[in-house]
C-alpha positions in Angstrom: 106.2 109.6 141.4 103.0 110.4 143.3 102.0 108.3 146.3 98.6 106.8 146.7 97.0 105.8 150.0 94.0 103.5 150.1 92.0 103.6 153.4 89.3 101.3 154.6 90.3 98.3 152.5 88.8 95.1 153.9 91.4 92.9 155.7 90.2 89.9 153.5 91.1 91.9 150.3 94.5 92.7 151.7 95.1 89.1 152.6 94.2 88.0 149.1 96.5 90.6 147.6 99.3 89.4 149.9 98.8 85.8 148.8 98.7 86.9 145.2 101.9 88.9 145.6 103.6 85.9 147.2 102.6 83.7 144.3 104.2 86.2 141.9 107.2 86.7 144.2 106.6 90.4 144.7 106.0 92.7 147.6 102.5 93.8 148.3 103.3 97.2 146.9 104.8 95.8 143.7 101.8 93.6 143.2 99.3 96.4 143.6 101.4 98.6 141.3 101.4 95.8 138.7 97.6 95.4 139.0 97.0 99.1 138.5 99.4 99.3 135.5 97.7 96.3 133.9 94.3 97.8 134.4 95.3 101.2 133.1 96.8 99.5 129.9 93.7 97.5 129.4 91.6 100.6 129.7 93.8 102.3 127.1 93.4 99.4 124.7 89.6 99.4 125.2 89.5 103.1 124.4 91.6 102.6 121.3 89.3 99.8 120.1 86.3 102.0 120.7 87.8 104.8 118.6 88.6 102.3 115.8 85.1 101.0 115.8 83.7 104.5 115.6 86.0 105.4 112.6 85.1 102.1 110.9 81.4 102.8 111.3 81.9 106.2 109.6 83.9 104.6 106.8 81.6 101.6 106.2 79.2 103.5 103.8 82.1 104.7 101.7 83.2 101.2 101.1 79.8 99.7 100.3 80.1 97.4 97.3 83.9 97.7 97.3 85.9 94.4 97.3 88.2 95.3 100.2 90.5 92.4 99.6 91.2 93.6 96.0 91.6 97.1 97.3 94.3 96.0 99.9 96.1 94.0 97.2 96.1 97.1 95.0 97.4 99.3 97.8 100.2 96.8 98.6 101.1 96.6 94.9 100.1 92.9 94.5 99.1 91.7 91.1 96.1 89.6 90.5 98.2 86.4 90.5 99.7 87.0 93.9 97.6 85.8 96.9 
């Protein structure tokens, strides 16, 4: 696993990170790792959502005037009497 060094971090920031790590019962290194992993995951979800919106925007004209609820029911094999 690659190592990362962060230089020039303000002492106040390090103190806040230490307090946060203590609250979560982790080492400072584990806390920083958790923060980085969480932010990377969040960024990945945002990128996925952006791609979905882009695809939906392209598909919207194709479905203009289509009852999407009825279309989903048909795709799933539901009859008209099944909600």
